[in-house]
TINUTI-178845 format. One record per residue: residue number from 1; residue in three letters; chain; x, y, z of N, C-alpha, C in turn. Coordinates in Angstrom, 2 decimals, always signed. Atoms other than C-alpha are relative to their C-alpha. Layout:
<recs>
<rec NUM; ALA; A; <X; Y; Z>; <X; Y; Z>; <X; Y; Z>>;
...
</recs>
This chain:
<recs>
<rec 1; UNK; A; <-0.21; -0.59; -1.30>; <+90.90; +120.49; -5.32>; <-1.40; +0.38; +0.38>>;
<rec 2; UNK; A; <+1.53; -0.54; -0.41>; <+86.91; +121.44; -5.13>; <-0.89; -1.35; +0.25>>;
<rec 3; UNK; A; <+0.43; +1.19; -0.57>; <+86.42; +117.80; -4.81>; <+0.20; -0.59; +1.55>>;
<rec 4; UNK; A; <-0.81; +0.74; -1.79>; <+88.61; +116.89; -1.37>; <-0.80; +1.00; +0.45>>;
<rec 5; UNK; A; <+0.69; -0.91; -1.19>; <+86.88; +120.18; -0.08>; <-1.44; -0.58; +0.37>>;
<rec 6; UNK; A; <+1.15; +0.42; -0.43>; <+83.48; +118.57; -0.56>; <-0.14; -1.27; +0.45>>;
<rec 7; UNK; A; <-0.31; +0.82; -0.47>; <+84.74; +115.59; +0.23>; <+0.12; -0.11; +1.95>>;
<rec 8; UNK; A; <-0.02; -0.61; -1.37>; <+85.88; +117.08; +3.91>; <-1.46; +0.41; +0.32>>;
<rec 9; UNK; A; <+1.24; -0.74; -0.08>; <+82.62; +118.98; +3.65>; <-1.21; -1.09; +0.57>>;
<rec 10; UNK; A; <+0.76; +0.96; -0.43>; <+80.82; +115.87; +3.92>; <+0.41; -1.09; +1.24>>;
<rec 11; UNK; A; <-0.93; +0.87; -1.21>; <+83.32; +113.67; +6.29>; <-0.42; +0.67; +1.42>>;
<rec 12; UNK; A; <+0.64; -0.94; -1.08>; <+82.67; +116.43; +8.99>; <-0.90; -0.25; +0.72>>;
<rec 13; UNK; A; <+1.58; +0.57; -0.47>; <+79.45; +115.86; +9.68>; <-0.17; -1.47; +0.37>>;
<rec 14; UNK; A; <+0.34; +1.45; -0.07>; <+79.57; +112.19; +9.49>; <+0.55; -0.28; +1.30>>;
<rec 15; UNK; A; <-0.78; +0.48; -1.19>; <+82.36; +112.30; +12.26>; <-0.54; +0.65; +1.08>>;
<rec 16; UNK; A; <+0.49; -0.68; -1.30>; <+80.75; +114.88; +14.21>; <-1.29; -1.06; +0.56>>;
<rec 17; UNK; A; <+1.21; +0.79; -0.60>; <+77.59; +112.42; +14.42>; <+0.23; -1.58; +0.34>>;
<rec 18; UNK; A; <-0.46; +1.46; -0.60>; <+79.94; +109.33; +15.05>; <+0.50; -0.04; +1.37>>;
<rec 19; UNK; A; <-0.94; -0.22; -1.49>; <+81.57; +110.48; +18.27>; <-1.04; -0.07; +0.88>>;
<rec 20; UNK; A; <+0.99; -0.05; -0.68>; <+78.35; +110.72; +20.13>; <-0.54; -1.51; +0.23>>;
<rec 21; UNK; A; <+0.38; +1.30; +0.07>; <+76.97; +107.32; +19.10>; <+1.08; -0.96; +0.47>>;
<rec 22; UNK; A; <-1.17; +0.68; -0.67>; <+80.70; +105.91; +20.02>; <+0.05; +0.26; +1.58>>;
<rec 23; UNK; A; <+0.08; -0.44; -1.11>; <+80.46; +107.65; +23.16>; <-0.77; -0.57; +0.85>>;
<rec 24; UNK; A; <+0.88; +0.55; -0.21>; <+77.02; +106.10; +23.93>; <+0.01; -1.49; +0.01>>;
<rec 25; UNK; A; <-0.15; +1.34; -0.12>; <+78.07; +102.58; +23.06>; <+0.76; -0.48; +0.66>>;
<rec 26; UNK; A; <-1.05; +0.40; -0.82>; <+81.01; +102.56; +25.11>; <-0.60; +0.08; +1.41>>;
<rec 27; UNK; A; <+0.51; -0.44; -1.46>; <+79.01; +104.02; +28.21>; <-0.73; -1.69; +0.34>>;
<rec 28; UNK; A; <+0.69; +0.72; -0.21>; <+76.74; +101.15; +27.35>; <+0.53; -1.39; +0.35>>;
<rec 29; UNK; A; <-1.19; +0.87; +0.04>; <+79.59; +98.46; +27.14>; <+0.56; +0.10; +1.46>>;
<rec 30; UNK; A; <-1.06; -0.37; -1.53>; <+81.25; +99.85; +30.74>; <-1.32; -0.44; +1.04>>;
<rec 31; UNK; A; <+1.24; +0.25; -1.07>; <+77.56; +99.56; +32.33>; <-0.10; -1.35; -0.15>>;
<rec 32; UNK; A; <+0.26; +1.52; +0.20>; <+76.98; +95.54; +30.77>; <+1.34; -0.05; +1.03>>;
<rec 33; UNK; A; <-1.37; +0.68; -0.73>; <+80.77; +94.96; +32.30>; <-0.55; -0.03; +1.41>>;
<rec 34; UNK; A; <+0.52; -0.33; -1.63>; <+79.59; +96.51; +35.85>; <-0.98; -1.14; +0.46>>;
<rec 35; UNK; A; <+1.05; +1.23; -0.35>; <+76.43; +94.37; +35.85>; <+0.27; -1.30; +0.15>>;
<rec 36; UNK; A; <-0.08; +1.80; +0.00>; <+78.02; +91.04; +34.93>; <+0.99; -0.12; +1.16>>;
<rec 37; UNK; A; <-0.65; +0.16; -1.17>; <+80.67; +91.71; +37.68>; <-1.03; -0.02; +1.27>>;
<rec 38; UNK; A; <+0.70; -0.12; -1.07>; <+78.05; +92.77; +40.16>; <-0.84; -1.47; +0.04>>;
<rec 39; UNK; A; <+0.83; +1.97; -0.23>; <+76.14; +88.77; +39.29>; <+1.06; -0.56; +0.25>>;
<rec 40; UNK; A; <-0.93; +1.11; -0.42>; <+79.49; +87.34; +39.19>; <+0.32; +0.19; +1.88>>;
<rec 41; UNK; A; <-0.42; -0.34; -1.40>; <+79.91; +88.90; +42.89>; <-0.98; -0.61; +1.00>>;
<rec 42; UNK; A; <+0.83; +0.53; -1.03>; <+76.60; +87.81; +44.16>; <+0.08; -1.42; +0.07>>;
<rec 43; UNK; A; <+0.16; +1.30; -0.17>; <+76.85; +84.19; +42.76>; <+0.87; -0.63; +0.93>>;
<rec 44; UNK; A; <-1.04; +0.37; -1.03>; <+80.19; +84.05; +44.62>; <-0.37; +0.16; +1.39>>;
<rec 45; UNK; A; <+0.79; -0.30; -1.05>; <+78.53; +85.33; +47.62>; <-0.48; -1.00; +0.39>>;
<rec 46; UNK; A; <+1.33; +0.62; -0.03>; <+75.65; +82.75; +47.28>; <+0.96; -1.62; +0.00>>;
<rec 47; UNK; A; <-0.66; +1.13; -0.44>; <+78.38; +80.18; +46.86>; <+1.24; -0.46; +1.16>>;
<rec 48; UNK; A; <-1.09; -0.42; -1.19>; <+80.60; +81.15; +49.54>; <-0.73; -0.55; +1.56>>;
<rec 49; UNK; A; <+0.43; +0.21; -1.11>; <+77.61; +80.93; +51.84>; <-0.64; -1.56; +0.26>>;
<rec 50; UNK; A; <+0.24; +1.62; +0.19>; <+76.34; +77.24; +50.72>; <+1.50; -0.43; +0.35>>;
<rec 51; UNK; A; <-1.53; +0.96; -0.76>; <+80.28; +75.76; +51.23>; <-0.40; +0.34; +1.54>>;
<rec 52; UNK; A; <-0.11; -0.10; -1.75>; <+79.73; +77.75; +55.10>; <-0.70; -1.34; +0.40>>;
<rec 53; UNK; A; <+1.29; +0.87; -0.24>; <+76.61; +75.76; +55.36>; <+0.30; -1.60; -0.08>>;
<rec 54; UNK; A; <-0.26; +1.43; +0.41>; <+78.18; +72.29; +53.82>; <+0.83; -0.19; +0.97>>;
<rec 55; UNK; A; <-0.86; +0.40; -0.62>; <+80.88; +72.89; +55.77>; <+0.10; -0.30; +1.76>>;
<rec 56; UNK; A; <+0.17; +0.17; -1.07>; <+79.29; +73.33; +59.10>; <-0.84; -1.59; +0.23>>;
<rec 57; UNK; A; <+0.51; +1.32; -0.38>; <+76.92; +70.22; +58.59>; <+1.36; -0.94; +0.07>>;
<rec 58; UNK; A; <-1.02; +0.98; -0.21>; <+80.14; +68.18; +57.92>; <+0.33; +0.03; +1.43>>;
<rec 59; UNK; A; <-0.40; +0.26; -1.44>; <+81.33; +69.41; +61.24>; <-1.19; -0.96; +1.07>>;
<rec 60; UNK; A; <+0.67; +0.54; -0.87>; <+78.31; +68.22; +62.77>; <+0.16; -1.49; +0.18>>;
<rec 61; UNK; A; <+0.17; +1.28; +0.47>; <+78.17; +64.91; +60.86>; <+1.61; -0.60; +1.06>>;
<rec 62; UNK; A; <-1.43; +0.67; -0.74>; <+82.21; +64.54; +62.40>; <-0.05; -0.15; +1.34>>;
<rec 63; UNK; A; <+0.16; -0.19; -1.62>; <+81.10; +65.57; +66.05>; <-0.54; -1.35; +0.23>>;
<rec 64; UNK; A; <+0.60; +0.99; -0.37>; <+78.49; +62.94; +65.83>; <+0.52; -1.40; -0.05>>;
<rec 65; UNK; A; <-1.24; +1.44; +0.61>; <+80.94; +60.04; +64.49>; <+0.75; -0.14; +0.96>>;
<rec 66; UNK; A; <-1.04; -0.09; -0.90>; <+83.67; +60.94; +66.78>; <-0.34; -0.18; +1.31>>;
<rec 67; UNK; A; <+0.46; -0.20; -1.15>; <+81.78; +61.85; +69.72>; <-0.56; -1.07; +0.20>>;
<rec 68; UNK; A; <+0.95; +0.68; -0.23>; <+79.03; +59.22; +69.67>; <+0.10; -1.01; -0.83>>;
<rec 69; UNK; A; <-0.07; +0.88; +0.82>; <+80.39; +56.76; +67.21>; <-0.21; -1.37; +0.61>>;
<rec 70; UNK; A; <+0.18; +1.20; -1.03>; <+80.33; +53.95; +69.95>; <-1.26; -0.29; +0.00>>;
<rec 71; UNK; A; <+1.51; -0.18; -0.02>; <+76.77; +54.77; +70.49>; <-0.85; -0.34; -1.24>>;
<rec 72; UNK; A; <+1.15; +0.31; +1.36>; <+75.41; +54.75; +66.99>; <+0.11; -1.32; -0.38>>;
<rec 73; UNK; A; <-0.32; +1.63; +0.30>; <+77.28; +51.57; +66.32>; <-0.81; -1.13; +0.72>>;
<rec 74; UNK; A; <+0.99; +0.96; -0.96>; <+75.34; +49.76; +69.37>; <-1.39; +0.39; -0.61>>;
<rec 75; UNK; A; <+1.01; -0.26; +0.51>; <+72.42; +51.58; +68.27>; <-0.62; -0.58; -1.22>>;
<rec 76; UNK; A; <+0.41; +0.57; +1.14>; <+72.56; +50.23; +64.88>; <-0.12; -1.43; +0.27>>;
<rec 77; UNK; A; <-0.01; +1.24; -0.53>; <+73.24; +46.90; +66.27>; <-1.26; -0.50; +0.37>>;
<rec 78; UNK; A; <+1.20; +0.30; -0.84>; <+70.21; +46.94; +68.62>; <-1.06; -0.04; -1.23>>;
<rec 79; UNK; A; <+1.36; -0.25; +0.94>; <+67.92; +48.27; +65.41>; <+0.08; -1.38; -0.63>>;
<rec 80; UNK; A; <-0.11; +1.02; +0.93>; <+69.29; +45.10; +63.48>; <-0.64; -1.52; +1.19>>;
<rec 81; UNK; A; <+0.71; +1.09; -0.92>; <+68.41; +42.61; +66.65>; <-1.38; +0.18; -0.17>>;
<rec 82; UNK; A; <+1.17; -0.38; -0.23>; <+65.18; +44.14; +66.95>; <-1.11; -0.09; -1.31>>;
<rec 83; UNK; A; <+0.35; +0.63; +1.17>; <+64.57; +43.30; +63.10>; <-0.27; -1.18; -0.04>>;
<rec 84; UNK; A; <-0.28; +1.31; +0.11>; <+65.60; +39.95; +63.56>; <-1.08; -0.53; +0.82>>;
<rec 85; UNK; A; <+1.22; +0.79; -1.27>; <+62.89; +39.09; +66.79>; <-0.91; +0.55; -0.76>>;
<rec 86; UNK; A; <+1.11; -0.18; +0.39>; <+60.35; +40.83; +64.87>; <-0.30; -0.90; -1.15>>;
<rec 87; UNK; A; <-0.31; +0.86; +1.25>; <+61.18; +39.05; +61.58>; <-0.86; -1.58; +0.47>>;
<rec 88; UNK; A; <+0.12; +1.10; -0.91>; <+61.03; +35.88; +64.26>; <-1.79; -0.05; +0.17>>;
<rec 89; UNK; A; <+1.41; +0.27; -0.61>; <+57.85; +36.74; +65.65>; <-1.22; +0.23; -1.07>>;
<rec 90; UNK; A; <+0.96; -0.09; +0.76>; <+56.09; +37.70; +62.61>; <-0.28; -1.43; -1.14>>;
<rec 91; UNK; A; <+0.20; +1.09; +0.95>; <+56.93; +34.15; +60.84>; <-0.86; -0.80; +1.08>>;
<rec 92; UNK; A; <+0.88; +0.89; -0.97>; <+55.52; +32.44; +64.32>; <-1.44; +0.36; -0.17>>;
<rec 93; UNK; A; <+1.57; -0.05; +0.12>; <+52.30; +34.22; +63.74>; <-0.78; -0.49; -1.04>>;
<rec 94; UNK; A; <+0.58; +0.35; +1.09>; <+51.73; +33.46; +60.26>; <+0.23; -1.41; +0.15>>;
<rec 95; UNK; A; <+0.29; +1.33; -0.28>; <+52.14; +29.92; +61.24>; <-1.15; -0.37; +0.90>>;
<rec 96; UNK; A; <+0.88; +0.09; -1.21>; <+50.10; +30.12; +64.17>; <-1.17; +0.08; -0.98>>;
<rec 97; UNK; A; <+0.89; -0.19; +0.77>; <+47.36; +31.68; +61.70>; <-0.15; -1.23; -1.14>>;
<rec 98; UNK; A; <-0.04; +0.65; +1.21>; <+47.79; +28.93; +58.75>; <-0.89; -1.20; +0.67>>;
</recs>
């Protein structure tokens, strides 16, 4: 019977010291979870902002293509024609210099 009382006498201080350690550890884990949630929320906000910016750019591009699609095609063809003319003039200049 004396051994049981001695064992209880040793276990009580151990439990008394363990309770604050567990409380501190639990508080730390809670703060870490809150921090992780905050970081995740910030990343989600950044992704949402980037997504909005990309959607705005796509809208602008769609507007350019649909509103000025014919003009863009005409301008591209004009540039192609200008390159052909430049190439012909360049080859004539090279022949003259030879």
